Every structure is written in C-alpha cells, then in structure tokens.
C-alpha positions as CSV (number, residue, x, y, z in Angstrom):
1,M,23.4,34.2,35.5
2,R,22.1,30.7,36.7
3,Q,18.5,30.4,37.8
4,P,17.5,28.3,40.8
5,A,16.7,24.8,40.1
6,A,12.8,24.0,40.1
7,A,11.6,21.8,43.0
8,L,11.3,18.2,41.9
9,P,8.1,16.4,42.4
10,P,7.9,13.7,44.9
11,L,9.3,10.5,44.0
12,P,6.6,7.7,44.2
13,P,7.6,4.4,45.5
14,C,7.8,1.6,42.8
15,L,7.7,-1.2,45.5
16,Q,4.6,-3.2,46.0
17,F,4.3,-5.9,48.7
18,D,1.2,-7.9,49.5
19,P,-0.9,-6.4,52.2
20,E,-0.9,-9.5,54.4
21,L,2.9,-9.7,54.3
22,L,3.2,-5.9,55.2
23,L,0.8,-6.6,58.2
24,R,3.0,-9.5,59.3
25,A,6.1,-7.3,59.1
26,Q,4.7,-4.3,61.0
27,P,5.6,-5.3,64.5
28,V,9.1,-6.3,63.6
29,R,12.0,-4.5,65.6
30,V,14.8,-6.8,65.0
31,V,15.8,-8.8,61.9
32,F,18.2,-11.8,62.2
33,F,20.5,-12.5,59.2
34,D,22.4,-15.7,58.4
35,V,25.6,-14.9,56.5
36,D,26.7,-17.5,54.0
37,G,24.0,-17.6,51.3
38,V,22.2,-14.7,52.6
39,L,24.5,-11.6,53.0
40,T,26.9,-13.5,50.7
41,D,26.4,-15.7,47.6
42,G,27.3,-18.8,49.7
43,G,30.5,-19.5,48.1
44,L,33.6,-19.6,50.2
45,Y,36.9,-18.4,48.9
46,Y,40.2,-19.2,50.6
47,S,43.4,-17.4,49.9
48,E,46.7,-19.4,49.6
49,H,47.3,-18.6,53.4
50,G,44.0,-20.2,54.3
51,E,42.1,-17.0,55.0
52,T,38.4,-17.1,54.2
53,L,37.3,-14.4,51.9
54,K,33.7,-13.2,51.4
55,R,31.9,-11.0,48.8
56,F,29.1,-8.6,50.1
57,H,26.7,-6.7,48.0
58,T,26.4,-2.8,48.5
59,L,22.7,-2.9,48.1
60,D,22.4,-5.2,51.2
61,G,24.8,-2.9,53.2
62,H,22.8,0.2,52.4
63,G,19.6,-1.5,53.3
64,I,21.0,-2.5,56.7
65,K,22.1,1.2,57.3
66,L,18.5,2.3,56.4
67,L,17.0,-0.2,59.0
68,R,19.3,1.4,61.6
69,R,18.1,4.9,60.9
70,T,14.5,3.8,61.5
71,G,15.1,2.0,64.9
72,I,15.0,-1.5,63.3
73,T,18.1,-3.6,64.6
74,A,20.0,-5.8,62.3
75,A,21.5,-8.7,64.1
76,V,23.7,-11.6,62.7
77,V,23.5,-15.3,63.8
78,T,26.1,-17.3,62.0
79,G,27.7,-20.7,62.0
80,R,31.0,-19.2,60.8
81,D,33.4,-16.5,61.8
82,S,35.9,-14.6,59.9
83,A,37.9,-11.3,60.0
84,A,36.2,-10.4,56.6
85,L,32.7,-10.7,58.2
86,R,33.6,-8.8,61.3
87,L,35.0,-5.9,59.4
88,R,31.8,-5.7,57.1
89,L,29.6,-5.8,60.2
90,Q,31.8,-3.0,61.9
91,A,31.5,-0.9,58.6
92,L,27.6,-1.2,58.6
93,G,27.3,-0.5,62.3
94,V,25.9,-4.0,63.3
95,T,26.8,-4.6,66.9
96,H,24.4,-7.5,67.7
97,A,26.0,-10.6,66.5
98,R,26.7,-14.3,67.4
99,F,29.4,-16.0,65.5
100,G,30.4,-19.6,65.3
101,T,27.2,-21.1,66.4
102,E,25.5,-24.0,65.0
103,D,22.6,-23.9,67.5
104,K,21.1,-20.6,66.3
105,R,17.8,-20.6,68.4
106,P,19.7,-19.9,71.8
107,A,22.0,-17.3,70.1
108,A,18.9,-15.4,68.7
109,E,17.0,-15.7,72.1
110,S,20.0,-14.2,73.8
111,L,20.0,-11.3,71.5
112,L,16.2,-10.9,72.0
113,D,16.7,-10.9,75.7
114,E,19.4,-8.2,75.3
115,L,17.2,-6.0,73.2
116,G,14.0,-6.5,75.5
117,L,12.2,-8.1,72.4
118,D,10.4,-11.4,71.7
119,W,9.9,-13.7,68.7
120,S,6.6,-11.7,67.7
121,Q,8.9,-8.7,67.0
122,A,11.4,-10.5,65.1
123,A,12.1,-11.3,61.5
124,A,14.8,-13.7,60.1
125,M,16.3,-14.5,56.9
126,G,18.2,-17.8,56.2
127,D,19.0,-20.4,53.7
128,D,19.5,-23.9,55.2
129,W,18.5,-26.2,57.9
130,P,20.6,-24.4,60.8
131,D,18.3,-21.6,60.2
132,L,15.1,-23.3,60.6
133,P,14.6,-23.0,64.4
134,V,14.9,-19.2,64.2
135,L,12.7,-18.9,61.1
136,R,10.0,-20.9,62.6
137,R,9.7,-18.8,65.6
138,C,9.9,-15.3,64.1
139,A,6.8,-13.3,63.1
140,L,8.4,-13.0,59.6
141,A,10.6,-15.6,58.0
142,V,12.3,-14.8,54.7
143,A,14.5,-17.0,52.4
144,P,16.4,-16.1,49.2
145,P,15.3,-18.1,46.2
146,G,18.4,-20.5,46.3
147,A,17.5,-21.5,49.9
148,Q,17.1,-25.3,50.7
149,A,13.6,-26.6,50.0
150,E,12.4,-26.9,53.8
151,V,13.4,-23.3,54.3
152,R,11.7,-22.1,51.3
153,G,8.8,-24.1,52.6
154,V,8.5,-22.3,56.0
155,A,9.3,-18.7,54.5
156,H,6.5,-16.2,54.4
157,H,8.4,-14.5,51.7
158,I,10.9,-15.6,49.1
159,T,13.0,-12.8,47.7
160,Q,13.5,-12.3,44.1
161,A,17.2,-11.5,44.4
162,A,19.6,-14.3,45.3
163,G,21.7,-14.3,48.5
164,G,24.6,-11.8,48.2
165,Q,22.8,-10.3,45.3
166,G,20.2,-7.9,46.9
167,A,18.1,-10.5,48.7
168,V,18.8,-8.7,52.1
169,R,17.9,-5.3,50.6
170,E,14.6,-6.7,49.5
171,L,13.8,-7.6,53.1
172,C,15.1,-4.2,54.4
173,D,12.7,-2.5,51.9
174,L,9.8,-4.7,53.0
175,L,10.5,-3.7,56.7
176,L,10.9,0.0,55.7
177,V,7.6,-0.1,53.8
178,A,5.8,-2.0,56.7
179,S,7.1,0.4,59.2
180,G,6.0,3.6,57.3
181,H,9.5,5.0,56.8
182,Y,10.2,4.0,53.2
183,A,8.5,6.9,51.4
184,A,10.2,9.5,53.6
185,L,13.5,7.9,53.1
186,L,13.0,7.8,49.4
187,E,12.1,11.5,49.3
188,E,15.3,12.4,51.3
189,A,17.4,10.5,48.7
190,G,15.7,11.9,45.5
191,A,15.8,15.5,46.8
C-alpha cells in the first residue's frame, strides 16, 4: 500500500533584484511591450507568400499570464501588425494593444486613459528609438541587452536574457516580486 507523500518544504525564491529597482517597480499596474526585439528576437521571417512569421518564447508568455493573475495589465504598442502577433496575444489574453503605430506615445497614453492610470503606474520594455517616448515617461523603463545604445541609456534595468529569449519574463518576474506576489505564485507552482 502506498503511503501519503510527505509535505514538501516551501520553495525559496532564487531571484534577487536591487532594492531601488523594486521600489521603482512597486506602483506599476500596466506594462507596455514592444514586439520586434522584445517579445521576439527581432528577426523578420517571410513565407513564400509574403506572410510575416514570428517566433515567441514560452517563458515570456507564461510571465504575461502570471501578471494577469495579479492584476498587472500587459499591453502591446507596436509599429507592426501581423496575424501571428494577434493570435499570440489572443492566446495570452492580452486585450490592450495598439498595432501599426510609429508614434507610440499617443498610443500608450490612450491605453493609460482606458485603464484609468498614469505614467507613474506604468512600465515599458523597448529596444529602439520609436520606444523612447514611452520609456522616458514610465516609472520603470526596461530594455533587453541587444537594444540600441540610446534605449539602453534611458533604461532603469537591462535584462540578462535577450529579446524573444526570456527578457519579457525577467521583467514580469521583477514586477511580481515588487508587487509581493512572486513567492505565493512560486509556492503554488511548486506544490
């Protein structure tokens, strides 16, 4: 006869973030993501029919789903549009998005208005000049390591992982730790 499994000890978090960075992230209730170079590796793949194909990382997707569970809104503001992107966002439950916009500040501001939030409650992750107007206004600006130099220069934090390779998950984890939800979600996953 099989004996009941012994209760596992709590799983201690391994992540460590600078305390000042955590303080900066605490008020964040919405995070704006660029797509190419952030949610993807920045490469553009075209089929023989001219369809744009994109590669997304599952770590990033799970991070976005975790944010949603804690009341932090993930939003997308991107200069491009594609069926692949829309399908991925739908699968992740991301309903706040602006597509095909080169002027990202007004697009982000309209999303802030919809959510009843302001810049002091926003974070953003971008990798190139079109992202600068949003990054410079947010409480927390984050860039992947492959971002253009000026973008890295305004970022409060540069992720270890590259765009499309877990960079978004790193930002999600930072926000989860800052909001006080990370340990409970980890415990739930490790049960």
